[in-house]
mmCIF file of the C-alpha atoms, coordinates in Angstrom:
data_MODEL
# 
_entry.id   MODEL 
# 
loop_
_atom_site.group_PDB 
_atom_site.id 
_atom_site.type_symbol 
_atom_site.label_atom_id 
_atom_site.label_alt_id 
_atom_site.label_comp_id 
_atom_site.label_asym_id 
_atom_site.label_entity_id 
_atom_site.label_seq_id 
_atom_site.pdbx_PDB_ins_code 
_atom_site.Cartn_x 
_atom_site.Cartn_y 
_atom_site.Cartn_z 
_atom_site.occupancy 
_atom_site.B_iso_or_equiv 
_atom_site.pdbx_formal_charge 
_atom_site.auth_seq_id 
_atom_site.auth_comp_id 
_atom_site.auth_asym_id 
_atom_site.auth_atom_id 
_atom_site.pdbx_PDB_model_num 
ATOM 1   C CA . MET A 1 1   ? -1.716  19.923  66.573 1.00 0.00 ? 1   MET A CA 1 
ATOM 2   C CA . PHE A 1 2   ? 1.353   18.452  65.033 1.00 0.00 ? 2   PHE A CA 1 
ATOM 3   C CA . LYS A 1 3   ? -0.159  14.744  64.786 1.00 0.00 ? 3   LYS A CA 1 
ATOM 4   C CA . GLN A 1 4   ? -3.042  16.115  62.782 1.00 0.00 ? 4   GLN A CA 1 
ATOM 5   C CA . LEU A 1 5   ? -0.797  18.012  60.580 1.00 0.00 ? 5   LEU A CA 1 
ATOM 6   C CA . ASN A 1 6   ? 1.266   15.079  59.687 1.00 0.00 ? 6   ASN A CA 1 
ATOM 7   C CA . GLY A 1 7   ? -1.627  13.117  59.268 1.00 0.00 ? 7   GLY A CA 1 
ATOM 8   C CA . LEU A 1 8   ? -2.930  15.543  56.694 1.00 0.00 ? 8   LEU A CA 1 
ATOM 9   C CA . ILE A 1 9   ? 0.357   15.332  55.004 1.00 0.00 ? 9   ILE A CA 1 
ATOM 10  C CA . LEU A 1 10  ? 0.406   11.733  54.891 1.00 0.00 ? 10  LEU A CA 1 
ATOM 11  C CA . SER A 1 11  ? -3.297  11.446  53.534 1.00 0.00 ? 11  SER A CA 1 
ATOM 12  C CA . ALA A 1 12  ? -2.233  14.173  50.941 1.00 0.00 ? 12  ALA A CA 1 
ATOM 13  C CA . ALA A 1 13  ? 0.666   11.956  49.915 1.00 0.00 ? 13  ALA A CA 1 
ATOM 14  C CA . LEU A 1 14  ? -0.870  8.844   49.480 1.00 0.00 ? 14  LEU A CA 1 
ATOM 15  C CA . ILE A 1 15  ? -3.629  10.365  47.687 1.00 0.00 ? 15  ILE A CA 1 
ATOM 16  C CA . VAL A 1 16  ? -1.336  12.036  45.328 1.00 0.00 ? 16  VAL A CA 1 
ATOM 17  C CA . ALA A 1 17  ? 1.426   9.327   44.818 1.00 0.00 ? 17  ALA A CA 1 
ATOM 18  C CA . PRO A 1 18  ? -0.581  6.947   42.774 1.00 0.00 ? 18  PRO A CA 1 
ATOM 19  C CA . ALA A 1 19  ? -1.786  9.804   40.252 1.00 0.00 ? 19  ALA A CA 1 
ATOM 20  C CA . VAL A 1 20  ? 1.896   11.043  40.297 1.00 0.00 ? 20  VAL A CA 1 
ATOM 21  C CA . ALA A 1 21  ? 3.265   7.265   39.686 1.00 0.00 ? 21  ALA A CA 1 
ATOM 22  C CA . SER A 1 22  ? 0.685   7.291   36.778 1.00 0.00 ? 22  SER A CA 1 
ATOM 23  C CA . MET A 1 23  ? 1.712   10.311  34.940 1.00 0.00 ? 23  MET A CA 1 
ATOM 24  C CA . GLN A 1 24  ? 5.436   9.399   35.163 1.00 0.00 ? 24  GLN A CA 1 
ATOM 25  C CA . ALA A 1 25  ? 4.703   5.647   34.037 1.00 0.00 ? 25  ALA A CA 1 
ATOM 26  C CA . GLU A 1 26  ? 2.704   7.574   30.794 1.00 0.00 ? 26  GLU A CA 1 
ATOM 27  C CA . ALA A 1 27  ? 5.595   9.840   30.690 1.00 0.00 ? 27  ALA A CA 1 
ATOM 28  C CA . SER A 1 28  ? 7.901   7.079   30.405 1.00 0.00 ? 28  SER A CA 1 
ATOM 29  C CA . THR A 1 29  ? 5.997   5.126   27.869 1.00 0.00 ? 29  THR A CA 1 
ATOM 30  C CA . SER A 1 30  ? 5.399   8.024   25.634 1.00 0.00 ? 30  SER A CA 1 
ATOM 31  C CA . THR A 1 31  ? 9.330   8.995   26.001 1.00 0.00 ? 31  THR A CA 1 
ATOM 32  C CA . GLU A 1 32  ? 10.214  5.541   24.829 1.00 0.00 ? 32  GLU A CA 1 
ATOM 33  C CA . LEU A 1 33  ? 7.983   5.356   22.221 1.00 0.00 ? 33  LEU A CA 1 
ATOM 34  C CA . SER A 1 34  ? 8.757   8.588   20.637 1.00 0.00 ? 34  SER A CA 1 
ATOM 35  C CA . GLU A 1 35  ? 12.683  7.410   20.699 1.00 0.00 ? 35  GLU A CA 1 
ATOM 36  C CA . LEU A 1 36  ? 11.708  4.889   18.082 1.00 0.00 ? 36  LEU A CA 1 
ATOM 37  C CA . ASP A 1 37  ? 13.673  4.906   14.933 1.00 0.00 ? 37  ASP A CA 1 
ATOM 38  C CA . LEU A 1 38  ? 13.174  3.321   11.190 1.00 0.00 ? 38  LEU A CA 1 
ATOM 39  C CA . ARG A 1 39  ? 15.025  0.045   11.640 1.00 0.00 ? 39  ARG A CA 1 
ATOM 40  C CA . GLY A 1 40  ? 14.214  -1.193  7.760  1.00 0.00 ? 40  GLY A CA 1 
ATOM 41  C CA . THR A 1 41  ? 11.558  -1.410  5.133  1.00 0.00 ? 41  THR A CA 1 
ATOM 42  C CA . ALA A 1 42  ? 10.488  -4.122  2.692  1.00 0.00 ? 42  ALA A CA 1 
ATOM 43  C CA . ASP A 1 43  ? 8.038   -4.669  0.168  1.00 0.00 ? 43  ASP A CA 1 
ATOM 44  C CA . LEU A 1 44  ? 5.981   -7.920  0.003  1.00 0.00 ? 44  LEU A CA 1 
ATOM 45  C CA . ARG A 1 45  ? 4.843   -9.178  -3.679 1.00 0.00 ? 45  ARG A CA 1 
ATOM 46  C CA . TYR A 1 46  ? 2.891   -12.399 -4.247 1.00 0.00 ? 46  TYR A CA 1 
ATOM 47  C CA . LEU A 1 47  ? 3.116   -13.804 -7.938 1.00 0.00 ? 47  LEU A CA 1 
ATOM 48  C CA . PHE A 1 48  ? 2.259   -10.505 -9.888 1.00 0.00 ? 48  PHE A CA 1 
ATOM 49  C CA . TRP A 1 49  ? 0.728   -8.504  -7.137 1.00 0.00 ? 49  TRP A CA 1 
ATOM 50  C CA . ASP A 1 50  ? 2.367   -5.987  -4.902 1.00 0.00 ? 50  ASP A CA 1 
ATOM 51  C CA . VAL A 1 51  ? 0.709   -6.359  -1.717 1.00 0.00 ? 51  VAL A CA 1 
ATOM 52  C CA . TYR A 1 52  ? 2.261   -4.160  0.894  1.00 0.00 ? 52  TYR A CA 1 
ATOM 53  C CA . SER A 1 53  ? 5.115   -2.018  2.051  1.00 0.00 ? 53  SER A CA 1 
ATOM 54  C CA . ALA A 1 54  ? 6.163   -2.861  5.469  1.00 0.00 ? 54  ALA A CA 1 
ATOM 55  C CA . ALA A 1 55  ? 8.396   -0.326  7.827  1.00 0.00 ? 55  ALA A CA 1 
ATOM 56  C CA . LEU A 1 56  ? 9.841   -1.396  11.425 1.00 0.00 ? 56  LEU A CA 1 
ATOM 57  C CA . TYR A 1 57  ? 10.613  0.995   14.074 1.00 0.00 ? 57  TYR A CA 1 
ATOM 58  C CA . THR A 1 58  ? 12.590  -0.010  17.247 1.00 0.00 ? 58  THR A CA 1 
ATOM 59  C CA . GLY A 1 59  ? 14.931  1.649   19.847 1.00 0.00 ? 59  GLY A CA 1 
ATOM 60  C CA . GLY A 1 60  ? 18.317  0.849   20.312 1.00 0.00 ? 60  GLY A CA 1 
ATOM 61  C CA . GLU A 1 61  ? 21.005  0.426   17.625 1.00 0.00 ? 61  GLU A CA 1 
ATOM 62  C CA . ALA A 1 62  ? 20.116  -2.837  16.609 1.00 0.00 ? 62  ALA A CA 1 
ATOM 63  C CA . TYR A 1 63  ? 16.875  -4.924  16.310 1.00 0.00 ? 63  TYR A CA 1 
ATOM 64  C CA . ARG A 1 64  ? 16.555  -7.367  19.122 1.00 0.00 ? 64  ARG A CA 1 
ATOM 65  C CA . GLU A 1 65  ? 13.470  -9.422  19.088 1.00 0.00 ? 65  GLU A CA 1 
ATOM 66  C CA . THR A 1 66  ? 12.623  -9.350  22.680 1.00 0.00 ? 66  THR A CA 1 
ATOM 67  C CA . GLU A 1 67  ? 12.833  -5.419  23.319 1.00 0.00 ? 67  GLU A CA 1 
ATOM 68  C CA . TYR A 1 68  ? 10.005  -3.231  23.191 1.00 0.00 ? 68  TYR A CA 1 
ATOM 69  C CA . PRO A 1 69  ? 8.308   -1.067  22.230 1.00 0.00 ? 69  PRO A CA 1 
ATOM 70  C CA . GLN A 1 70  ? 7.998   -1.796  18.515 1.00 0.00 ? 70  GLN A CA 1 
ATOM 71  C CA . ILE A 1 71  ? 6.014   -0.189  15.938 1.00 0.00 ? 71  ILE A CA 1 
ATOM 72  C CA . LEU A 1 72  ? 5.469   -2.082  12.341 1.00 0.00 ? 72  LEU A CA 1 
ATOM 73  C CA . SER A 1 73  ? 3.610   -0.352  9.865  1.00 0.00 ? 73  SER A CA 1 
ATOM 74  C CA . LEU A 1 74  ? 1.876   -1.922  6.826  1.00 0.00 ? 74  LEU A CA 1 
ATOM 75  C CA . THR A 1 75  ? 1.188   0.120   3.764  1.00 0.00 ? 75  THR A CA 1 
ATOM 76  C CA . TYR A 1 76  ? -1.442  -1.571  1.470  1.00 0.00 ? 76  TYR A CA 1 
ATOM 77  C CA . LYS A 1 77  ? -0.850  -1.791  -2.442 1.00 0.00 ? 77  LYS A CA 1 
ATOM 78  C CA . ARG A 1 78  ? -4.214  -3.261  -2.884 1.00 0.00 ? 78  ARG A CA 1 
ATOM 79  C CA . ASP A 1 79  ? -7.665  -3.711  -2.032 1.00 0.00 ? 79  ASP A CA 1 
ATOM 80  C CA . ILE A 1 80  ? -7.944  -6.421  0.829  1.00 0.00 ? 80  ILE A CA 1 
ATOM 81  C CA . GLU A 1 81  ? -11.186 -7.221  2.810  1.00 0.00 ? 81  GLU A CA 1 
ATOM 82  C CA . ALA A 1 82  ? -10.633 -7.379  6.613  1.00 0.00 ? 82  ALA A CA 1 
ATOM 83  C CA . GLN A 1 83  ? -11.486 -11.178 6.678  1.00 0.00 ? 83  GLN A CA 1 
ATOM 84  C CA . GLU A 1 84  ? -9.090  -11.617 4.514  1.00 0.00 ? 84  GLU A CA 1 
ATOM 85  C CA . LEU A 1 85  ? -6.576  -10.082 6.640  1.00 0.00 ? 85  LEU A CA 1 
ATOM 86  C CA . VAL A 1 86  ? -7.663  -12.122 9.594  1.00 0.00 ? 86  VAL A CA 1 
ATOM 87  C CA . ASP A 1 87  ? -7.447  -15.694 7.190  1.00 0.00 ? 87  ASP A CA 1 
ATOM 88  C CA . ALA A 1 88  ? -3.968  -14.772 6.112  1.00 0.00 ? 88  ALA A CA 1 
ATOM 89  C CA . THR A 1 89  ? -2.785  -14.100 9.835  1.00 0.00 ? 89  THR A CA 1 
ATOM 90  C CA . GLU A 1 90  ? -4.315  -17.462 10.982 1.00 0.00 ? 90  GLU A CA 1 
ATOM 91  C CA . GLU A 1 91  ? -2.613  -19.052 7.705  1.00 0.00 ? 91  GLU A CA 1 
ATOM 92  C CA . GLN A 1 92  ? 0.884   -17.482 8.897  1.00 0.00 ? 92  GLN A CA 1 
ATOM 93  C CA . TRP A 1 93  ? 0.670   -18.794 12.455 1.00 0.00 ? 93  TRP A CA 1 
ATOM 94  C CA . GLN A 1 94  ? -0.180  -22.113 11.025 1.00 0.00 ? 94  GLN A CA 1 
ATOM 95  C CA . LYS A 1 95  ? 2.632   -22.110 8.767  1.00 0.00 ? 95  LYS A CA 1 
ATOM 96  C CA . GLN A 1 96  ? 5.097   -21.108 11.343 1.00 0.00 ? 96  GLN A CA 1 
ATOM 97  C CA . ARG A 1 97  ? 3.538   -24.203 13.488 1.00 0.00 ? 97  ARG A CA 1 
ATOM 98  C CA . LEU A 1 98  ? 2.859   -21.951 16.649 1.00 0.00 ? 98  LEU A CA 1 
ATOM 99  C CA . SER A 1 99  ? 0.620   -23.401 19.184 1.00 0.00 ? 99  SER A CA 1 
ATOM 100 C CA . LEU A 1 100 ? -1.307  -20.394 20.525 1.00 0.00 ? 100 LEU A CA 1 
ATOM 101 C CA . ASP A 1 101 ? -3.600  -20.843 23.325 1.00 0.00 ? 101 ASP A CA 1 
ATOM 102 C CA . ASN A 1 102 ? -5.404  -17.656 22.517 1.00 0.00 ? 102 ASN A CA 1 
ATOM 103 C CA . SER A 1 103 ? -5.376  -17.632 18.668 1.00 0.00 ? 103 SER A CA 1 
ATOM 104 C CA . GLU A 1 104 ? -8.916  -18.132 18.109 1.00 0.00 ? 104 GLU A CA 1 
ATOM 105 C CA . GLN A 1 105 ? -9.818  -14.977 20.731 1.00 0.00 ? 105 GLN A CA 1 
ATOM 106 C CA . TRP A 1 106 ? -7.231  -12.869 18.917 1.00 0.00 ? 106 TRP A CA 1 
ATOM 107 C CA . LEU A 1 107 ? -8.597  -13.418 15.347 1.00 0.00 ? 107 LEU A CA 1 
ATOM 108 C CA . ARG A 1 108 ? -12.070 -12.503 16.666 1.00 0.00 ? 108 ARG A CA 1 
ATOM 109 C CA . GLN A 1 109 ? -10.767 -9.723  18.368 1.00 0.00 ? 109 GLN A CA 1 
ATOM 110 C CA . LEU A 1 110 ? -9.008  -8.773  15.049 1.00 0.00 ? 110 LEU A CA 1 
ATOM 111 C CA . ALA A 1 111 ? -12.125 -8.961  12.829 1.00 0.00 ? 111 ALA A CA 1 
ATOM 112 C CA . GLN A 1 112 ? -13.950 -6.721  14.979 1.00 0.00 ? 112 GLN A CA 1 
ATOM 113 C CA . LEU A 1 113 ? -10.739 -4.340  15.058 1.00 0.00 ? 113 LEU A CA 1 
ATOM 114 C CA . TRP A 1 114 ? -9.665  -3.990  11.316 1.00 0.00 ? 114 TRP A CA 1 
ATOM 115 C CA . PRO A 1 115 ? -11.530 -2.247  8.552  1.00 0.00 ? 115 PRO A CA 1 
ATOM 116 C CA . ASP A 1 116 ? -11.636 -3.038  4.626  1.00 0.00 ? 116 ASP A CA 1 
ATOM 117 C CA . ILE A 1 117 ? -8.394  -1.942  3.343  1.00 0.00 ? 117 ILE A CA 1 
ATOM 118 C CA . ARG A 1 118 ? -8.123  -0.272  0.043  1.00 0.00 ? 118 ARG A CA 1 
ATOM 119 C CA . LYS A 1 119 ? -5.139  0.894   -2.159 1.00 0.00 ? 119 LYS A CA 1 
ATOM 120 C CA . GLY A 1 120 ? -3.036  3.202   0.198  1.00 0.00 ? 120 GLY A CA 1 
ATOM 121 C CA . ASN A 1 121 ? -4.310  2.551   3.480  1.00 0.00 ? 121 ASN A CA 1 
ATOM 122 C CA . GLN A 1 122 ? -1.789  2.306   6.176  1.00 0.00 ? 122 GLN A CA 1 
ATOM 123 C CA . LEU A 1 123 ? -2.512  -0.223  9.244  1.00 0.00 ? 123 LEU A CA 1 
ATOM 124 C CA . ILE A 1 124 ? -0.143  0.013   12.164 1.00 0.00 ? 124 ILE A CA 1 
ATOM 125 C CA . LEU A 1 125 ? 0.621   -1.849  15.106 1.00 0.00 ? 125 LEU A CA 1 
ATOM 126 C CA . VAL A 1 126 ? 2.293   -0.525  18.328 1.00 0.00 ? 126 VAL A CA 1 
ATOM 127 C CA . VAL A 1 127 ? 3.768   -3.173  20.748 1.00 0.00 ? 127 VAL A CA 1 
ATOM 128 C CA . ASP A 1 128 ? 4.795   -1.340  24.063 1.00 0.00 ? 128 ASP A CA 1 
ATOM 129 C CA . GLU A 1 129 ? 7.089   -2.282  26.901 1.00 0.00 ? 129 GLU A CA 1 
ATOM 130 C CA . ASP A 1 130 ? 4.616   -4.000  28.510 1.00 0.00 ? 130 ASP A CA 1 
ATOM 131 C CA . LEU A 1 131 ? 3.774   -6.137  25.417 1.00 0.00 ? 131 LEU A CA 1 
ATOM 132 C CA . GLN A 1 132 ? 0.157   -4.234  25.245 1.00 0.00 ? 132 GLN A CA 1 
ATOM 133 C CA . SER A 1 133 ? -0.540  -4.081  21.334 1.00 0.00 ? 133 SER A CA 1 
ATOM 134 C CA . ARG A 1 134 ? -2.517  -1.172  19.677 1.00 0.00 ? 134 ARG A CA 1 
ATOM 135 C CA . PHE A 1 135 ? -3.626  -0.755  16.337 1.00 0.00 ? 135 PHE A CA 1 
ATOM 136 C CA . TYR A 1 136 ? -3.980  2.370   14.093 1.00 0.00 ? 136 TYR A CA 1 
ATOM 137 C CA . PHE A 1 137 ? -5.199  3.176   10.908 1.00 0.00 ? 137 PHE A CA 1 
ATOM 138 C CA . ARG A 1 138 ? -4.332  6.201   8.197  1.00 0.00 ? 138 ARG A CA 1 
ATOM 139 C CA . PRO A 1 139 ? -6.241  6.214   5.074  1.00 0.00 ? 139 PRO A CA 1 
ATOM 140 C CA . GLU A 1 140 ? -3.301  7.642   3.427  1.00 0.00 ? 140 GLU A CA 1 
ATOM 141 C CA . PRO A 1 141 ? 0.201   7.414   4.810  1.00 0.00 ? 141 PRO A CA 1 
ATOM 142 C CA . PRO A 1 142 ? 2.823   10.472  4.868  1.00 0.00 ? 142 PRO A CA 1 
ATOM 143 C CA . ALA A 1 143 ? 4.136   11.218  1.455  1.00 0.00 ? 143 ALA A CA 1 
ATOM 144 C CA . GLU A 1 144 ? 7.443   10.201  2.796  1.00 0.00 ? 144 GLU A CA 1 
ATOM 145 C CA . LEU A 1 145 ? 8.745   7.655   5.451  1.00 0.00 ? 145 LEU A CA 1 
ATOM 146 C CA . SER A 1 146 ? 9.795   9.355   8.721  1.00 0.00 ? 146 SER A CA 1 
ATOM 147 C CA . ALA A 1 147 ? 13.262  8.454   10.124 1.00 0.00 ? 147 ALA A CA 1 
ATOM 148 C CA . SER A 1 148 ? 11.318  8.022   13.753 1.00 0.00 ? 148 SER A CA 1 
ATOM 149 C CA . LEU A 1 149 ? 7.910   7.505   14.638 1.00 0.00 ? 149 LEU A CA 1 
ATOM 150 C CA . SER A 1 150 ? 6.352   7.819   18.053 1.00 0.00 ? 150 SER A CA 1 
ATOM 151 C CA . GLU A 1 151 ? 2.666   6.939   19.190 1.00 0.00 ? 151 GLU A CA 1 
ATOM 152 C CA . SER A 1 152 ? 1.679   10.591  19.552 1.00 0.00 ? 152 SER A CA 1 
ATOM 153 C CA . ASP A 1 153 ? 2.543   11.029  16.048 1.00 0.00 ? 153 ASP A CA 1 
ATOM 154 C CA . LEU A 1 154 ? -0.001  8.081   15.463 1.00 0.00 ? 154 LEU A CA 1 
ATOM 155 C CA . LYS A 1 155 ? -2.482  9.813   17.634 1.00 0.00 ? 155 LYS A CA 1 
ATOM 156 C CA . ALA A 1 156 ? -2.204  13.177  15.856 1.00 0.00 ? 156 ALA A CA 1 
ATOM 157 C CA . SER A 1 157 ? -2.473  11.408  12.312 1.00 0.00 ? 157 SER A CA 1 
ATOM 158 C CA . ALA A 1 158 ? -4.226  8.215   12.286 1.00 0.00 ? 158 ALA A CA 1 
ATOM 159 C CA . ARG A 1 159 ? -7.267  6.513   13.739 1.00 0.00 ? 159 ARG A CA 1 
ATOM 160 C CA . PHE A 1 160 ? -6.984  4.304   16.886 1.00 0.00 ? 160 PHE A CA 1 
ATOM 161 C CA . LEU A 1 161 ? -8.600  1.098   16.042 1.00 0.00 ? 161 LEU A CA 1 
ATOM 162 C CA . GLY A 1 162 ? -8.431  -0.779  19.502 1.00 0.00 ? 162 GLY A CA 1 
ATOM 163 C CA . ALA A 1 163 ? -6.037  -2.774  21.509 1.00 0.00 ? 163 ALA A CA 1 
ATOM 164 C CA . ILE A 1 164 ? -5.415  -6.399  22.556 1.00 0.00 ? 164 ILE A CA 1 
ATOM 165 C CA . LYS A 1 165 ? -3.999  -6.526  25.811 1.00 0.00 ? 165 LYS A CA 1 
ATOM 166 C CA . ASP A 1 166 ? -2.903  -10.156 25.935 1.00 0.00 ? 166 ASP A CA 1 
ATOM 167 C CA . SER A 1 167 ? 0.961   -10.032 26.336 1.00 0.00 ? 167 SER A CA 1 
ATOM 168 C CA . ALA A 1 168 ? 1.318   -13.119 24.184 1.00 0.00 ? 168 ALA A CA 1 
ATOM 169 C CA . PHE A 1 169 ? -0.107  -11.300 20.901 1.00 0.00 ? 169 PHE A CA 1 
ATOM 170 C CA . GLY A 1 170 ? 2.274   -8.639  20.287 1.00 0.00 ? 170 GLY A CA 1 
ATOM 171 C CA . PRO A 1 171 ? 5.209   -11.049 19.512 1.00 0.00 ? 171 PRO A CA 1 
ATOM 172 C CA . ALA A 1 172 ? 3.237   -13.642 17.839 1.00 0.00 ? 172 ALA A CA 1 
ATOM 173 C CA . PHE A 1 173 ? 1.853   -11.090 15.566 1.00 0.00 ? 173 PHE A CA 1 
ATOM 174 C CA . LEU A 1 174 ? 5.011   -9.540  14.799 1.00 0.00 ? 174 LEU A CA 1 
ATOM 175 C CA . GLY A 1 175 ? 6.521   -12.827 14.402 1.00 0.00 ? 175 GLY A CA 1 
ATOM 176 C CA . ILE A 1 176 ? 4.723   -13.251 11.322 1.00 0.00 ? 176 ILE A CA 1 
ATOM 177 C CA . TRP A 1 177 ? 7.341   -10.955 9.773  1.00 0.00 ? 177 TRP A CA 1 
ATOM 178 C CA . LEU A 1 178 ? 9.836   -10.815 12.380 1.00 0.00 ? 178 LEU A CA 1 
ATOM 179 C CA . SER A 1 179 ? 10.065  -14.474 13.535 1.00 0.00 ? 179 SER A CA 1 
ATOM 180 C CA . GLU A 1 180 ? 13.208  -16.652 12.201 1.00 0.00 ? 180 GLU A CA 1 
ATOM 181 C CA . LYS A 1 181 ? 10.248  -18.923 11.500 1.00 0.00 ? 181 LYS A CA 1 
ATOM 182 C CA . THR A 1 182 ? 8.560   -16.358 9.026  1.00 0.00 ? 182 THR A CA 1 
ATOM 183 C CA . THR A 1 183 ? 7.664   -17.386 5.844  1.00 0.00 ? 183 THR A CA 1 
ATOM 184 C CA . GLU A 1 184 ? 9.234   -14.438 4.271  1.00 0.00 ? 184 GLU A CA 1 
ATOM 185 C CA . PRO A 1 185 ? 13.050  -14.522 5.578  1.00 0.00 ? 185 PRO A CA 1 
ATOM 186 C CA . GLU A 1 186 ? 14.339  -12.003 2.938  1.00 0.00 ? 186 GLU A CA 1 
ATOM 187 C CA . LEU A 1 187 ? 11.510  -9.418  4.065  1.00 0.00 ? 187 LEU A CA 1 
ATOM 188 C CA . ARG A 1 188 ? 12.525  -10.166 7.578  1.00 0.00 ? 188 ARG A CA 1 
ATOM 189 C CA . LYS A 1 189 ? 16.206  -9.624  6.685  1.00 0.00 ? 189 LYS A CA 1 
ATOM 190 C CA . GLN A 1 190 ? 15.375  -6.136  5.188  1.00 0.00 ? 190 GLN A CA 1 
ATOM 191 C CA . LEU A 1 191 ? 12.816  -5.032  8.143  1.00 0.00 ? 191 LEU A CA 1 
ATOM 192 C CA . ILE A 1 192 ? 15.632  -5.638  10.867 1.00 0.00 ? 192 ILE A CA 1 
ATOM 193 C CA . GLY A 1 193 ? 18.098  -3.853  9.104  1.00 0.00 ? 193 GLY A CA 1 
ATOM 194 C CA . ARG A 1 194 ? 20.204  -6.971  7.962  1.00 0.00 ? 194 ARG A CA 1 
ATOM 195 C CA . ARG A 1 195 ? 20.166  -6.775  4.346  1.00 0.00 ? 195 ARG A CA 1 
# 
């Protein structure tokens, strides 16, 4: 009798344990993402045009390039076609002289994920602690920039566009703004809080 009862308890534990571990992992991720604070903001101008306002959210007391999660939001000041964004992404990677094995695949994925942008639209990237990247889209950003931002806030106020699961993508994409090789070093300083 006790052997059967122990067998049932063990079976139940084996069935329930993965579900509990999964729930704990999800809770851990959402807790960490909810603790992201506004690190810095910056505006990009090109010649005579205002292009976008950027905001970076990170955890911890100071920005650290290799610590995740991170959220980057871009609020556009002009209309831009999706393909122009993809081309600009490729151009920035080339200017940084990055040799990215999967860049062609990523660019194809971005072309499928991103919508055409209209003035006032917001494109948001979440890179979680596992370096999984998720894009969100808001037709209009909030009236005021929040001092903190979580993915649950985004799920409530933005449309999920899709994910790129390659762990090399998030750092490479964020590197356009945050790498020491960026073509916009002043913008980088403002975003990471070193004015």
